[in-house]
C-alpha positions in Angstrom: -87.1 10.1 23.9 -84.3 8.9 21.8 -82.0 11.3 19.9 -82.7 11.1 16.2 -79.4 10.2 14.5 -78.3 10.6 10.9 -75.2 9.1 9.4 -72.9 10.2 6.5 -70.8 7.3 5.2 -70.8 3.8 6.5 -72.1 2.2 3.3 -71.0 -1.0 1.5 -67.4 -2.0 2.3 -67.1 0.3 5.2 -65.9 -0.9 8.6 -66.3 1.9 11.1 -69.9 2.8 10.1 -71.3 -0.4 11.5 -69.2 0.1 14.7 -70.8 3.6 15.2 -74.3 2.2 14.6 -73.7 -0.6 17.2 -72.2 1.9 19.7 -75.1 4.4 19.3 -77.7 1.6 19.9 -76.1 0.1 22.9 -77.7 2.4 25.5 -80.9 3.1 23.7 -80.3 6.8 23.6 -80.2 7.1 19.7 -82.4 6.0 16.9 -80.9 6.0 13.4 -83.5 7.6 11.1 -81.6 9.1 8.1 -78.4 8.7 6.2 -76.3 9.5 3.1 -74.3 6.3 3.3 -72.4 6.5 0.0 -71.5 9.1 -2.6 -73.1 6.5 -5.0 -76.9 7.1 -4.5 -77.8 3.5 -5.4 -75.4 2.2 -2.8 -76.7 4.7 -0.3 -80.3 3.6 -0.9 -79.3 -0.1 -0.7 -77.7 0.5 2.8 -80.8 2.5 3.9 -83.0 -0.4 2.8 -80.8 -2.9 4.7 -81.1 -0.7 7.8 -84.9 -0.5 7.3 -85.0 3.3 7.0 -87.8 5.2 5.4 -86.8 5.7 1.7 -87.5 9.4 1.9 -84.9 9.8 4.7 -82.1 8.2 2.6 -80.1 10.6 0.5 -77.6 10.7 -2.3 -75.4 13.3 -0.8 -74.6 14.9 2.5 -75.6 18.3 1.2 -79.0 17.0 0.2 -79.4 15.4 3.5 -78.5 18.5 5.6 -80.9 20.7 3.6 -83.8 18.3 3.7 -83.4 17.3 7.3 -83.1 21.0 8.4 -86.4 21.7 6.6 -88.3 19.1 8.6 -90.1 20.0 11.8 -88.3 20.2 15.1 -89.9 16.9 16.2 -88.8 15.0 13.0 -85.4 16.3 11.8 -82.2 14.6 12.9 -80.6 16.1 16.0 -77.2 14.5 15.6 -75.1 13.4 12.6 -72.4 10.7 12.7 -69.6 11.3 10.2 -67.8 8.1 9.2 -66.2 9.0 5.9 -62.6 9.1 4.7 -60.7 11.9 6.4 -60.8 14.6 3.7 -64.6 14.7 3.9 -64.8 15.3 7.7 -64.5 19.1 7.5 -67.0 19.9 4.8 -69.6 17.5 6.2 -69.2 18.7 9.8 -69.2 22.4 8.7 -72.4 21.8 6.7 -74.3 20.1 9.6 -73.1 22.6 12.2 -74.4 25.4 10.0 -77.7 23.7 9.9 -77.9 23.5 13.7 -77.2 19.7 14.1 -74.9 18.2 16.7 -71.9 16.2 15.4 -70.2 13.0 16.2 -67.1 12.6 14.0 -64.6 9.9 13.4 -60.9 10.8 13.8 -58.8 12.5 12.7 -60.9 15.7 12.9 -59.6 17.1 9.6 -56.7 16.9 7.2 -55.6 20.6 7.7 -55.2 22.7 10.9 -57.1 25.6 9.4 -60.1 23.4 8.9 -59.8 22.0 12.4 -59.7 25.5 13.9 -62.7 26.6 11.8 -64.7 23.7 13.2 -63.7 24.7 16.8 -65.0 28.2 16.0 -68.2 27.0 14.4 -68.9 24.7 17.4 -68.4 27.6 19.8 -70.6 29.9 17.9 -73.4 27.4 17.5 -73.4 26.0 21.0 -73.7 22.5 19.6 -72.0 19.4 20.9 -69.1 18.1 18.8 -67.7 14.7 19.9 -64.8 12.9 18.3 -64.6 9.2 18.5 -61.2 8.6 20.1 -63.0 5.6 21.6 -60.1 4.3 23.6 -60.8 7.0 26.2 -64.1 5.1 26.8 -62.5 2.1 28.4 -63.1 1.9 32.2 -59.5 1.0 33.0 -58.2 3.9 30.9 -60.4 6.1 33.1 -59.0 4.3 36.1 -55.4 5.0 35.0 -56.3 8.7 34.5 -57.9 8.9 38.0 -54.9 7.3 39.7 -52.5 9.7 38.0 -54.7 12.7 39.0 -54.7 11.4 42.6 -50.9 11.4 42.6 -50.7 7.6 43.1 -47.6 7.2 40.9 -46.0 10.5 42.0 -44.8 12.9 39.4 -44.8 11.6 35.8 -41.4 11.1 34.4 -41.7 9.0 31.2 -44.6 8.1 28.9 -44.4 5.3 26.3 -47.3 4.6 23.9 -47.3 2.0 21.2 -49.9 1.4 18.5 -48.8 -1.4 16.2 -50.7 -3.2 13.5 -49.6 -5.5 10.7 -52.5 -5.3 8.2 -50.6 -3.0 5.8 -47.5 -5.1 5.6 -48.2 -5.7 1.9 -49.4 -3.2 -0.7 -53.1 -3.9 -0.2 -54.1 -0.7 -2.0 -52.7 -2.1 -5.2 -55.3 -4.9 -4.9 -58.1 -2.4 -4.6 -58.7 -3.0 -0.9 -61.0 -0.1 0.0 -59.8 0.6 3.5 -56.2 0.6 2.5 -56.8 2.6 -0.7 -58.1 5.8 0.8 -55.8 5.7 3.9 -52.7 5.6 1.7 -54.0 8.4 -0.6 -52.7 11.9 0.5 -55.8 13.5 -1.1 -58.1 11.5 1.1 -56.1 10.4 4.1 -54.1 13.6 4.8 -50.4 14.3 5.2 -49.6 11.1 7.2 -51.3 7.7 6.9 -50.0 6.0 10.0 -50.4 9.0 12.3 -53.8 10.0 10.9 -55.1 6.5 11.3 -53.7 5.2 14.6 -51.0 7.6 15.8 -53.7 10.2 16.5 -55.3 7.6 18.9 -52.0 7.1 20.6 -51.5 10.9 21.0 -55.0 11.4 22.3 -54.6 8.6 24.8 -51.4 10.2 26.2 -53.1 13.5 26.6 -56.3 12.1 28.2 -54.6 9.8 30.7 -51.7 12.0 31.8 -53.2 15.5 31.3 -49.9 16.5 29.7 -49.4 18.3 26.4 -46.7 17.9 23.8 -44.3 20.9 23.9 -41.7 19.6 21.4 -41.3 16.6 19.2 -38.8 14.8 16.8 -40.4 12.5 14.3 -39.1 9.8 12.0 -41.8 8.8 9.5 -41.1 5.9 7.1 -42.7 4.3 4.1 -41.6 0.7 4.4 -43.8 -1.0 1.8 -42.5 -0.1 -1.7 -45.0 1.6 -3.9 -47.0 3.2 -1.0 -47.6 6.9 -1.3 -47.8 7.8 2.4 -45.9 6.6 5.5 -46.8 3.4 7.3 -44.4 3.5 10.2 -43.6 6.3 12.7 -41.4 6.9 15.7 -41.9 10.2 17.6 -39.9 11.4 20.5 -41.9 13.7 22.7 -41.2 16.4 25.2 -44.3 16.9 27.4 -45.2 19.5 30.0 -42.5 20.0 32.6 -39.8 18.3 30.5 -41.4 14.9 30.8 -40.0 12.5 28.2 -42.2 10.5 25.9 -42.0 8.0 23.0 -44.9 7.4 20.6 -44.5 4.4 18.2 -47.1 3.8 15.6 -46.8 1.2 12.8 -49.1 -0.6 10.4 -46.3 -2.8 9.0 -45.6 -4.6 12.3 -46.1 -8.1 10.8 -48.5 -10.2 12.7 -49.7 -7.5 15.1 -53.5 -7.1 15.2 -54.4 -4.0 17.2 -51.7 -3.6 19.8 -52.3 -0.3 21.6 -50.3 -0.1 24.9 -49.7 2.8 27.2 -47.1 2.9 30.0 -46.7 5.8 32.3 -43.7 5.9 34.7 -43.8 8.1 37.7 -41.5 8.9 40.7 -43.5 6.6 43.0 -44.7 3.9 40.5 -45.9 3.1 37.0 -49.1 2.2 35.2 -49.5 -0.2 32.2 -52.6 -0.8 30.1 -53.0 -2.7 26.9 -56.1 -2.5 24.6 -55.9 -6.2 23.7 -56.3 -7.0 27.4 -58.4 -4.0 28.3 -60.1 -5.2 31.5 -57.0 -5.0 33.7 -54.6 -2.3 34.7 -51.1 -2.9 36.2 -49.8 -0.7 39.0 -46.1 -1.3 39.4 -44.2 -0.4 42.6 -40.6 1.0 42.7 -39.4 -2.4 44.0 -40.9 -4.2 40.9 -43.8 -5.7 42.7 -47.2 -5.1 41.2 -50.9 -4.9 41.8 -53.4 -5.8 39.1 -56.7 -4.0 39.0 -59.6 -5.5 37.1 -62.6 -3.8 35.6 -65.7 -4.5 37.7 -63.8 -5.6 40.8 -62.2 -4.0 43.8 -61.9 -0.4 44.8 -62.0 1.6 41.6 -62.5 5.2 40.8 -66.0 6.6 40.2 -65.2 7.2 36.6 -64.2 3.6 36.0 -67.3 2.3 37.9 -69.6 4.7 36.0 -68.4 3.4 32.6 -68.5 -0.3 33.5 -71.5 -2.2 32.1 -71.1 -5.8 33.2 -70.0 -7.6 36.4 -66.3 -8.5 36.7 -65.2 -11.5 34.7 -67.6 -10.7 31.8 -65.2 -9.1 29.3 -66.0 -5.6 27.9 -64.2 -4.2 24.9 -64.2 -2.1 21.8 -67.9 -1.6 21.2 -68.6 -0.8 24.9 -65.9 1.8 25.0 -67.2 3.3 21.8 -70.7 3.3 23.3 -69.4 5.2 26.3 -68.4 8.1 24.0 -71.8 8.1 22.4 -73.5 7.9 25.8 -71.6 10.8 27.2 -72.2 12.9 24.1 -76.0 12.1 24.4 -75.9 13.3 28.1 -74.3 16.6 27.0 -76.9 17.1 24.2 -79.8 16.3 26.5 -78.6 18.5 29.3 -77.8 21.5 27.0 -74.1 21.6 27.8 -71.3 21.3 25.1 -68.7 19.4 27.1 -68.4 16.2 29.0 -66.2 13.1 29.4 -65.7 12.6 25.7 -63.1 13.8 23.1 -64.1 17.2 21.8 -63.6 19.2 18.7 -60.7 20.9 20.5 -59.1 17.5 21.2 -59.4 16.9 17.5 -57.6 20.1 16.7 -54.8 19.1 19.1 -54.5 15.8 17.1 -54.3 17.5 13.7 -51.7 19.9 15.0 -49.7 16.9 16.3 -49.8 15.2 12.9 -48.7 18.3 11.1 -45.9 19.0 13.6 -44.6 15.4 13.2 -44.6 15.7 9.4 -42.7 19.0 9.6 -40.2 17.5 12.0 -39.6 14.6 9.7 -39.1 16.9 6.7 -36.8 19.2 8.6 -34.9 16.4 10.4 -35.0 18.2 13.7 -37.0 18.9 16.9 -39.9 21.3 16.3 -42.0 23.3 18.8 -45.4 21.5 19.2 -47.2 23.5 21.9 -50.7 24.3 20.8 -53.8 26.1 22.0 -56.9 25.6 19.8 -59.6 28.2 19.6 -61.9 28.3 22.6 -65.2 26.5 22.3 -67.1 28.8 24.7 
């Protein structure tokens, strides 16, 4: 029996809503049955019609949707909601559906304020519902392989972590041209206190935590607004001090002219190093102290159980963004079906870590100094 899925957001002009829909369909575990796809009811209904949904399950607002769906019978109502709206709406929507007893899959960042993030942690714990956050890069098999090799001590003790996420699509003032995706991201009322960290820096931060298992203890951030006329930052360099004094560097930029979606993680240990790039996601470099290297490929050789489990095609058949996204959805479905709240997917607590990181970086930039960044979110159980 497929999980009945609803969606808030993802209407005309949206990018990530279609990605969520593709990812949810890939394993046949979900069926999209309802949605409030736009704050404009006409546009919402047009999207529902395009998706061939029953008109009585397409709504003009998320409040109307939550109330109406919760009133349906247990065998009809949605079981899960996917939230794919601008950042400032994540909290009120997630809160509403949690209060109506509905599991949540939410796009990142979790919220725009730490208080809201922590409230969602508490609500999720009290409800016993699954709350997954789509930091989808954790879904790549070779990211899981890197994590497994670090856990196995293959590169020794971690000494240095470098993560880069660079894009060039905001190298001009697109928001002045009315480009929808640029407009809300650069608006502090909708995007939050940092554009570049909220949009892509949060992914980089999450990737460091997931792969290394290390937490940020202190940081020093330089946030810049390079394109004249932009309200929020579009470039960030953050020095990190991780657990045990491990040094780190996080570089995130959306004005890196010509870059497409260059997310790269390098982890240097006492006995070797690992290097993974999202634009070449099916391989992982393991570098020896003498400079020689082994290259591991998804779907080939002796890989970890986690990498094998999340591989869908034989080696040589490229897998990428949608498949990694689908791994998050699949693992969330397994948790929902089994009645547990956790699993191998980013959680509401991971989301709170990300929001705390963003706010700590903004504070560091304003103060011009290192700031303490250790954080423990409210427990989820």
